Every structure is written in C-alpha cells, then in structure tokens.
N, CA, C and O atoms as a GROMACS GRO file, in nm:
protein
  416
    1MET      N    1  10.426   5.562   2.528
    1MET     CA    2  10.291   5.582   2.629
    1MET      C    3  10.278   5.770   2.500
    1MET      O    4  10.185   5.845   2.473
    2LYS      N    5  10.389   5.767   2.470
    2LYS     CA    6  10.374   5.929   2.392
    2LYS      C    7  10.280   5.872   2.262
    2LYS      O    8  10.168   5.922   2.250
    3LYS      N    9  10.308   5.804   2.197
    3LYS     CA   10  10.187   5.764   2.084
    3LYS      C   11  10.057   5.746   2.146
    3LYS      O   12   9.966   5.819   2.105
    4SER      N   13  10.022   5.635   2.268
    4SER     CA   14   9.906   5.608   2.278
    4SER      C   15   9.791   5.763   2.337
    4SER      O   16   9.671   5.788   2.332
    5VAL      N   17   9.926   5.839   2.394
    5VAL     CA   18   9.844   5.967   2.421
    5VAL      C   19   9.778   6.046   2.336
    5VAL      O   20   9.669   6.103   2.347
    6VAL      N   21   9.884   6.043   2.221
    6VAL     CA   22   9.845   6.100   2.105
    6VAL      C   23   9.676   6.018   2.006
    6VAL      O   24   9.580   6.060   1.943
    7ILE      N   25   9.716   5.920   2.040
    7ILE     CA   26   9.604   5.819   1.920
    7ILE      C   27   9.495   5.848   2.064
    7ILE      O   28   9.380   5.866   2.026
    8MET      N   29   9.503   5.851   2.140
    8MET     CA   30   9.356   5.901   2.281
    8MET      C   31   9.302   6.052   2.204
    8MET      O   32   9.192   6.081   2.154
    9MET      N   33   9.424   6.127   2.218
    9MET     CA   34   9.363   6.265   2.164
    9MET      C   35   9.310   6.255   2.017
    9MET      O   36   9.189   6.253   1.999
   10LEU      N   37   9.375   6.249   1.937
   10LEU     CA   38   9.276   6.199   1.828
   10LEU      C   39   9.147   6.146   1.836
   10LEU      O   40   9.044   6.200   1.798
   11LEU      N   41   9.162   6.021   1.894
   11LEU     CA   42   9.039   5.965   1.881
   11LEU      C   43   8.901   6.033   1.967
   11LEU      O   44   8.796   5.976   1.941
   12SER      N   45   8.893   6.134   2.054
   12SER     CA   46   8.876   6.180   2.138
   12SER      C   47   8.814   6.315   2.043
   12SER      O   48   8.694   6.341   2.042
   13PHE      N   49   8.926   6.403   1.956
   13PHE     CA   50   8.881   6.446   1.886
   13PHE      C   51   8.772   6.408   1.746
   13PHE      O   52   8.688   6.485   1.702
   14LEU      N   53   8.797   6.294   1.704
   14LEU     CA   54   8.690   6.266   1.595
   14LEU      C   55   8.583   6.288   1.686
   14LEU      O   56   8.518   6.389   1.710
   15VAL      N   57   8.578   6.139   1.748
   15VAL     CA   58   8.466   6.192   1.850
   15VAL      C   59   8.366   6.278   1.890
   15VAL      O   60   8.246   6.256   1.869
   16THR      N   61   8.414   6.386   1.951
   16THR     CA   62   8.368   6.537   1.932
   16THR      C   63   8.297   6.572   1.860
   16THR      O   64   8.177   6.594   1.871
   17PHE      N   65   8.413   6.587   1.713
   17PHE     CA   66   8.338   6.688   1.593
   17PHE      C   67   8.292   6.576   1.533
   17PHE      O   68   8.238   6.634   1.439
   18SER      N   69   8.268   6.453   1.510
   18SER     CA   70   8.189   6.409   1.446
   18SER      C   71   8.058   6.376   1.499
   18SER      O   72   7.988   6.300   1.432
   19TYR      N   73   8.019   6.416   1.593
   19TYR     CA   74   7.884   6.429   1.657
   19TYR      C   75   7.818   6.562   1.681
   19TYR      O   76   7.699   6.585   1.700
   20GLY      N   77   7.926   6.650   1.677
   20GLY     CA   78   7.891   6.789   1.755
   20GLY      C   79   7.831   6.891   1.625
   20GLY      O   80   7.790   7.004   1.652
   21CYS      N   81   7.829   6.850   1.510
   21CYS     CA   82   7.822   6.976   1.379
   21CYS      C   83   7.682   6.926   1.343
   21CYS      O   84   7.676   6.803   1.343
   22ALA      N   85   7.592   6.977   1.318
   22ALA     CA   86   7.422   6.992   1.270
   22ALA      C   87   7.435   7.033   1.146
   22ALA      O   88   7.520   7.118   1.119
   23SER      N   89   7.360   6.983   1.058
   23SER     CA   90   7.320   6.994   0.896
   23SER      C   91   7.221   7.107   0.900
   23SER      O   92   7.137   7.123   0.988
   24LYS      N   93   7.243   7.192   0.784
   24LYS     CA   94   7.126   7.315   0.786
   24LYS      C   95   6.985   7.236   0.737
   24LYS      O   96   6.884   7.306   0.726
   25GLY      N   97   6.977   7.092   0.708
   25GLY     CA   98   6.843   6.999   0.709
   25GLY      C   99   6.815   7.004   0.815
   25GLY      O  100   6.708   7.046   0.858
   26TYR      N  101   6.894   6.966   0.870
   26TYR     CA  102   6.848   6.905   1.100
   26TYR      C  103   6.816   7.035   1.075
   26TYR      O  104   6.710   7.038   1.012
   27VAL      N  105   6.854   7.133   1.094
   27VAL     CA  106   6.820   7.263   1.172
   27VAL      C  107   6.684   7.298   1.112
   27VAL      O  108   6.581   7.311   1.178
   28LYS      N  109   6.694   7.313   0.976
   28LYS     CA  110   6.555   7.360   0.932
   28LYS      C  111   6.448   7.273   0.935
   28LYS      O  112   6.330   7.308   0.941
   29GLU      N  113   6.495   7.141   0.929
   29GLU     CA  114   6.343   7.019   0.991
   29GLU      C  115   6.316   7.070   1.138
   29GLU      O  116   6.202   7.060   1.180
   30GLN      N  117   6.418   7.124   1.219
   30GLN     CA  118   6.347   7.099   1.349
   30GLN      C  119   6.284   7.236   1.377
   30GLN      O  120   6.208   7.252   1.472
   31ASN      N  121   6.316   7.328   1.296
   31ASN     CA  122   6.257   7.478   1.314
   31ASN      C  123   6.137   7.478   1.260
   31ASN      O  124   6.035   7.526   1.308
   32ASP      N  125   6.151   7.415   1.141
   32ASP     CA  126   5.955   7.388   1.085
   32ASP      C  127   5.890   7.325   1.145
   32ASP      O  128   5.771   7.356   1.144
   33ALA      N  129   5.934   7.202   1.230
   33ALA     CA  130   5.832   7.142   1.350
   33ALA      C  131   5.797   7.263   1.433
   33ALA      O  132   5.685   7.283   1.480
   34LEU      N  133   5.880   7.327   1.446
   34LEU     CA  134   5.839   7.413   1.600
   34LEU      C  135   5.748   7.508   1.555
   34LEU      O  136   5.644   7.540   1.612
   35ALA      N  137   5.810   7.570   1.409
   35ALA     CA  138   5.709   7.680   1.360
   35ALA      C  139   5.511   7.641   1.370
   35ALA      O  140   5.412   7.703   1.408
   36ASP      N  141   5.540   7.494   1.304
   36ASP     CA  142   5.394   7.433   1.280
   36ASP      C  143   5.335   7.409   1.422
   36ASP      O  144   5.214   7.394   1.436
   37ARG      N  145   5.404   7.406   1.505
   37ARG     CA  146   5.328   7.336   1.649
   37ARG      C  147   5.305   7.493   1.710
   37ARG      O  148   5.208   7.504   1.785
   38ILE      N  149   5.366   7.583   1.690
   38ILE     CA  150   5.342   7.738   1.734
   38ILE      C  151   5.237   7.758   1.660
   38ILE      O  152   5.128   7.753   1.718
   39ASN      N  153   5.240   7.783   1.536
   39ASN     CA  154   5.139   7.801   1.476
   39ASN      C  155   4.988   7.703   1.526
   39ASN      O  156   4.885   7.770   1.540
   40LYS      N  157   4.984   7.642   1.535
   40LYS     CA  158   4.872   7.581   1.559
   40LYS      C  159   4.845   7.604   1.741
   40LYS      O  160   4.730   7.615   1.785
   41LEU      N  161   4.931   7.607   1.804
   41LEU     CA  162   4.867   7.697   1.922
   41LEU      C  163   4.849   7.807   1.896
   41LEU      O  164   4.759   7.835   1.976
   42GLU      N  165   4.871   7.908   1.833
   42GLU     CA  166   4.830   8.064   1.819
   42GLU      C  167   4.714   8.010   1.755
   42GLU      O  168   4.626   8.081   1.805
   43ALA      N  169   4.660   7.936   1.681
   43ALA     CA  170   4.502   7.890   1.623
   43ALA      C  171   4.449   7.880   1.757
   43ALA      O  172   4.383   7.973   1.804
   44SER      N  173   4.472   7.786   1.815
   44SER     CA  174   4.398   7.699   1.925
   44SER      C  175   4.378   7.847   2.024
   44SER      O  176   4.274   7.871   2.086
   45SER      N  177   4.493   7.931   2.025
   45SER     CA  178   4.443   8.038   2.160
   45SER      C  179   4.343   8.157   2.108
   45SER      O  180   4.253   8.220   2.164
   46ALA      N  181   4.394   8.160   1.985
   46ALA     CA  182   4.257   8.286   1.924
   46ALA      C  183   4.133   8.232   1.920
   46ALA      O  184   4.039   8.305   1.952
   47SER      N  185   4.106   8.074   1.875
   47SER     CA  186   3.982   8.053   1.898
   47SER      C  187   3.937   7.994   2.002
   47SER      O  188   3.822   7.952   2.002
   48ASN      N  189   4.062   7.975   2.165
   48ASN     CA  190   3.992   8.027   2.263
   48ASN      C  191   3.931   8.134   2.297
   48ASN      O  192   3.820   8.141   2.351
   49LYS      N  193   4.011   8.232   2.260
   49LYS     CA  194   3.994   8.399   2.257
   49LYS      C  195   3.824   8.423   2.250
   49LYS      O  196   3.740   8.459   2.332
   50ALA      N  197   3.820   8.384   2.114
   50ALA     CA  198   3.708   8.441   2.070
   50ALA      C  199   3.539   8.332   2.140
   50ALA      O  200   3.423   8.365   2.159
   51ASP      N  201   3.601   8.221   2.155
   51ASP     CA  202   3.491   8.147   2.208
   51ASP      C  203   3.495   8.216   2.371
   51ASP      O  204   3.393   8.195   2.438
   52ALA      N  205   3.584   8.278   2.423
   52ALA     CA  206   3.569   8.322   2.582
   52ALA      C  207   3.470   8.454   2.576
   52ALA      O  208   3.377   8.474   2.655
   53GLU      N  209   3.503   8.531   2.482
   53GLU     CA  210   3.482   8.647   2.424
   53GLU      C  211   3.246   8.631   2.379
   53GLU      O  212   3.155   8.706   2.413
   54LYS      N  213   3.246   8.552   2.330
   54LYS     CA  214   3.142   8.498   2.313
   54LYS      C  215   3.053   8.426   2.444
   54LYS      O  216   2.931   8.407   2.451
   55ALA      N  217   3.152   8.397   2.539
   55ALA     CA  218   3.056   8.322   2.680
   55ALA      C  219   3.015   8.410   2.754
   55ALA      O  220   2.909   8.402   2.817
   56LYS      N  221   3.121   8.542   2.757
   56LYS     CA  222   3.125   8.678   2.791
   56LYS      C  223   3.012   8.797   2.763
   56LYS      O  224   2.971   8.880   2.844
   57ALA      N  225   2.982   8.785   2.653
   57ALA     CA  226   2.875   8.808   2.577
   57ALA      C  227   2.746   8.725   2.633
   57ALA      O  228   2.665   8.776   2.710
   58ASP      N  229   2.741   8.631   2.598
   58ASP     CA  230   2.628   8.555   2.636
   58ASP      C  231   2.607   8.564   2.825
   58ASP      O  232   2.492   8.582   2.865
   59ALA      N  233   2.679   8.556   2.893
   59ALA     CA  234   2.675   8.582   3.029
   59ALA      C  235   2.596   8.668   3.047
   59ALA      O  236   2.484   8.660   3.099
   60ALA      N  237   2.678   8.805   2.983
   60ALA     CA  238   2.616   8.977   3.037
   60ALA      C  239   2.424   8.948   2.961
   60ALA      O  240   2.322   8.967   3.028
   61LYS      N  241   2.425   8.920   2.869
   61LYS     CA  242   2.290   8.891   2.803
   61LYS      C  243   2.220   8.801   2.917
   61LYS      O  244   2.124   8.850   2.977
   62ALA      N  245   2.264   8.676   2.947
   62ALA     CA  246   2.163   8.614   3.053
   62ALA      C  247   2.128   8.679   3.183
   62ALA      O  248   2.020   8.668   3.242
   63LEU      N  249   2.272   8.777   3.233
   63LEU     CA  250   2.232   8.844   3.367
   63LEU      C  251   2.159   8.986   3.366
   63LEU      O  252   2.126   9.040   3.471
   64GLN      N  253   2.136   9.040   3.242
   64GLN     CA  254   2.024   9.135   3.233
   64GLN      C  255   1.894   9.056   3.188
   64GLN      O  256   1.791   9.116   3.218
   65THR      N  257   1.883   8.977   3.144
   65THR     CA  258   1.755   8.878   3.110
   65THR      C  259   1.694   8.872   3.222
   65THR      O  260   1.574   8.899   3.234
   66ALA      N  261   1.800   8.821   3.353
   66ALA     CA  262   1.787   8.766   3.465
   66ALA      C  263   1.724   8.881   3.582
   66ALA      O  264   1.639   8.849   3.665
   67GLN      N  265   1.799   9.058   3.570
   67GLN     CA  266   1.771   9.129   3.608
   67GLN      C  267   1.623   9.179   3.565
   67GLN      O  268   1.536   9.212   3.645
   68ASP      N  269   1.612   9.178   3.433
   68ASP     CA  270   1.450   9.222   3.416
   68ASP      C  271   1.321   9.152   3.426
   68ASP      O  272   1.203   9.181   3.405
   69CYS      N  273   1.412   9.013   3.482
   69CYS     CA  274   1.246   8.940   3.530
   69CYS      C  275   1.216   8.939   3.685
   69CYS      O  276   1.108   8.938   3.744
   70ALA      N  277   1.366   8.938   3.739
   70ALA     CA  278   1.343   8.997   3.886
   70ALA      C  279   1.334   9.113   3.902
   70ALA      O  280   1.352   9.154   4.016
   71SER      N  281   1.302   9.216   3.789
   71SER     CA  282   1.259   9.337   3.849
   71SER      C  283   1.104   9.331   3.806
   71SER      O  284   1.026   9.391   3.880
   72LYS      N  285   1.043   9.251   3.672
   72LYS     CA  286   0.904   9.226   3.699
   72LYS      C  287   0.894   9.148   3.775
   72LYS      O  288   0.815   9.205   3.852
   73SER      N  289   0.917   9.042   3.823
   73SER     CA  290   0.847   8.955   3.946
   73SER      C  291   0.836   9.094   4.043
   73SER      O  292   0.725   9.133   4.078
   74GLU      N  293   0.942   9.156   4.077
   74GLU     CA  294   0.876   9.256   4.180
   74GLU      C  295   0.793   9.315   4.188
   74GLU      O  296   0.731   9.331   4.293
   75ASN      N  297   0.755   9.379   4.051
   75ASN     CA  298   0.655   9.450   4.023
   75ASN      C  299   0.502   9.380   4.058
   75ASN      O  300   0.415   9.410   4.139
   76ASP      N  301   0.514   9.273   3.957
   76ASP     CA  302   0.378   9.174   4.015
   76ASP      C  303   0.393   9.147   4.156
   76ASP      O  304   0.283   9.158   4.210
   77ALA      N  305   0.487   9.116   4.240
   77ALA     CA  306   0.450   9.088   4.389
   77ALA      C  307   0.399   9.214   4.417
   77ALA      O  308   0.289   9.201   4.472
   78GLN      N  309   0.427   9.318   4.406
   78GLN     CA  310   0.345   9.436   4.450
   78GLN      C  311   0.218   9.463   4.423
   78GLN      O  312   0.142   9.498   4.513
   79ARG      N  313   0.174   9.449   4.285
   79ARG     CA  314   0.059   9.451   4.212
   79ARG      C  315  -0.024   9.357   4.308
   79ARG      O  316  -0.120   9.394   4.377
   80ALA      N  317   0.036   9.209   4.301
   80ALA     CA  318  -0.058   9.109   4.428
   80ALA      C  319  -0.097   9.132   4.508
   80ALA      O  320  -0.208   9.098   4.549
   81GLU      N  321   0.023   9.235   4.587
   81GLU     CA  322   0.016   9.223   4.740
   81GLU      C  323  -0.115   9.364   4.771
   81GLU      O  324  -0.190   9.369   4.868
   82ALA      N  325  -0.109   9.469   4.652
   82ALA     CA  326  -0.224   9.603   4.643
   82ALA      C  327  -0.328   9.508   4.635
   82ALA      O  328  -0.419   9.524   4.715
   83ALA      N  329  -0.333   9.441   4.580
   83ALA     CA  330  -0.480   9.321   4.475
   83ALA      C  331  -0.552   9.301   4.647
   83ALA      O  332  -0.646   9.368   4.692
   84ALA      N  333  -0.491   9.209   4.707
   84ALA     CA  334  -0.503   9.171   4.809
   84ALA      C  335  -0.550   9.236   4.913
   84ALA      O  336  -0.638   9.202   4.992
   85LYS      N  337  -0.475   9.348   4.908
   85LYS     CA  338  -0.522   9.467   5.040
   85LYS      C  339  -0.653   9.493   5.022
   85LYS      O  340  -0.741   9.473   5.106
   86ARG      N  341  -0.672   9.554   4.870
   86ARG     CA  342  -0.774   9.557   4.856
   86ARG      C  343  -0.906   9.479   4.848
   86ARG      O  344  -1.014   9.538   4.851
   87ALA      N  345  -0.893   9.341   4.839
   87ALA     CA  346  -0.983   9.249   4.839
   87ALA      C  347  -1.005   9.202   4.958
   87ALA      O  348  -1.110   9.141   4.978
   88GLU      N  349  -0.898   9.225   5.078
   88GLU     CA  350  -0.959   9.198   5.214
   88GLU      C  351  -1.038   9.322   5.258
   88GLU      O  352  -1.137   9.298   5.327
   89ALA      N  353  -1.012   9.444   5.229
   89ALA     CA  354  -1.069   9.564   5.223
   89ALA      C  355  -1.196   9.551   5.189
   89ALA      O  356  -1.286   9.591   5.263
   90ALA      N  357  -1.220   9.490   5.064
   90ALA     CA  358  -1.397   9.486   5.043
   90ALA      C  359  -1.427   9.375   5.075
   90ALA      O  360  -1.545   9.351   5.052
   91ALA      N  361  -1.354   9.268   5.133
   91ALA     CA  362  -1.430   9.172   5.219
   91ALA      C  363  -1.485   9.221   5.350
   91ALA      O  364  -1.603   9.201   5.378
   92LYS      N  365  -1.405   9.284   5.431
   92LYS     CA  366  -1.459   9.377   5.555
   92LYS      C  367  -1.582   9.439   5.526
   92LYS      O  368  -1.674   9.435   5.608
   93LYS      N  369  -1.592   9.495   5.418
   93LYS     CA  370  -1.702   9.602   5.373
   93LYS      C  371  -1.820   9.504   5.359
   93LYS      O  372  -1.932   9.526   5.407
   94ALA      N  373  -1.789   9.406   5.297
   94ALA     CA  374  -1.893   9.316   5.254
   94ALA      C  375  -1.955   9.272   5.355
   94ALA      O  376  -2.078   9.267   5.363
   95GLU      N  377  -1.857   9.226   5.464
   95GLU     CA  378  -1.900   9.163   5.600
   95GLU      C  379  -1.997   9.250   5.710
   95GLU      O  380  -2.062   9.198   5.800
   96LYS      N  381  -1.992   9.381   5.685
   96LYS     CA  382  -2.042   9.508   5.745
   96LYS      C  383  -2.189   9.478   5.711
   96LYS      O  384  -2.286   9.439   5.775
   97ALA      N  385  -2.160   9.519   5.558
   97ALA     CA  386  -2.288   9.503   5.454
   97ALA      C  387  -2.358   9.418   5.532
   97ALA      O  388  -2.424   9.483   5.612
   98PHE      N  389  -2.378   9.264   5.549
   98PHE     CA  390  -2.391   9.161   5.574
   98PHE      C  391  -2.447   9.166   5.701
   98PHE      O  392  -2.558   9.120   5.727
   99GLU      N  393  -2.378   9.219   5.779
   99GLU     CA  394  -2.421   9.242   5.925
   99GLU      C  395  -2.530   9.302   5.920
   99GLU      O  396  -2.637   9.258   5.963
  100LEU      N  397  -2.504   9.448   5.846
  100LEU     CA  398  -2.631   9.527   5.872
  100LEU      C  399  -2.714   9.479   5.817
  100LEU      O  400  -2.808   9.557   5.835
  101HIS      N  401  -2.754   9.388   5.751
  101HIS     CA  402  -2.868   9.396   5.646
  101HIS      C  403  -2.913   9.239   5.742
  101HIS      O  404  -3.027   9.197   5.722
  102GLN      N  405  -2.824   9.160   5.841
  102GLN     CA  406  -2.916   9.071   5.906
  102GLN      C  407  -2.982   9.178   6.032
  102GLN      O  408  -3.100   9.140   6.030
  103ARG      N  409  -2.977   9.272   6.123
  103ARG     CA  410  -2.996   9.338   6.191
  103ARG      C  411  -3.132   9.345   6.144
  103ARG      O  412  -3.214   9.297   6.222
  104LYS      N  413  -3.174   9.390   6.041
  104LYS     CA  414  -3.321   9.435   6.022
  104LYS      C  415  -3.392   9.322   6.001
  104LYS      O  416  -3.513   9.329   5.983
   0.00000   0.00000   0.00000
C-alpha cells in the first residue's frame, strides 16, 4: 500500500511538472503574435480616426454649403415675391388705363 502511494505521488508529480513549464521561446512566440495583432489594431484604429475626422470635415462643409444655398433661395424667393407684387400693381394700373381709354 505504501509503495503504491509513493508511485502515485511520483506519477502525479511528474505529470504536473512535465506540462507546467513554458520555455522562453514559446513565451516569446506568443508575445510576438499578440504584439503583431495589437500593432495592426492600432494602425486600423488610427486609420479609422483619420477617416472619421475627414468625414466630419466633409459634413461640416456640406452643412455650410446647404445653409448658404438655403439663404440664397430664401433671398431669391423674397425677390420673386416682390417682383410678383410689382407685376400685379402694374397689371392693375394697365387695367385702369385700358378702362379709361375704353370710356373715351
């Protein structure tokens, strides 16, 4: 019985320590792979940030252009309304002149 306990302890000791240690090369390999992935993610993040800044600038420019166009359209509409009122007044004046000419 004592002999089997010693053998079991010895076997468990060998199994535990035979797989528990990692070599420096293995650790370096794993760290290098992680470092490469991190570098790729950082580069991708920087690229995405640059794209986002460019899109933000383009959106601000488009908004300014839209506001300028809206302002110009509003001014043009006001001018057209004023022209229509002048044309209406001229039409009334012409109608009165025509009526006066018909009476003679």
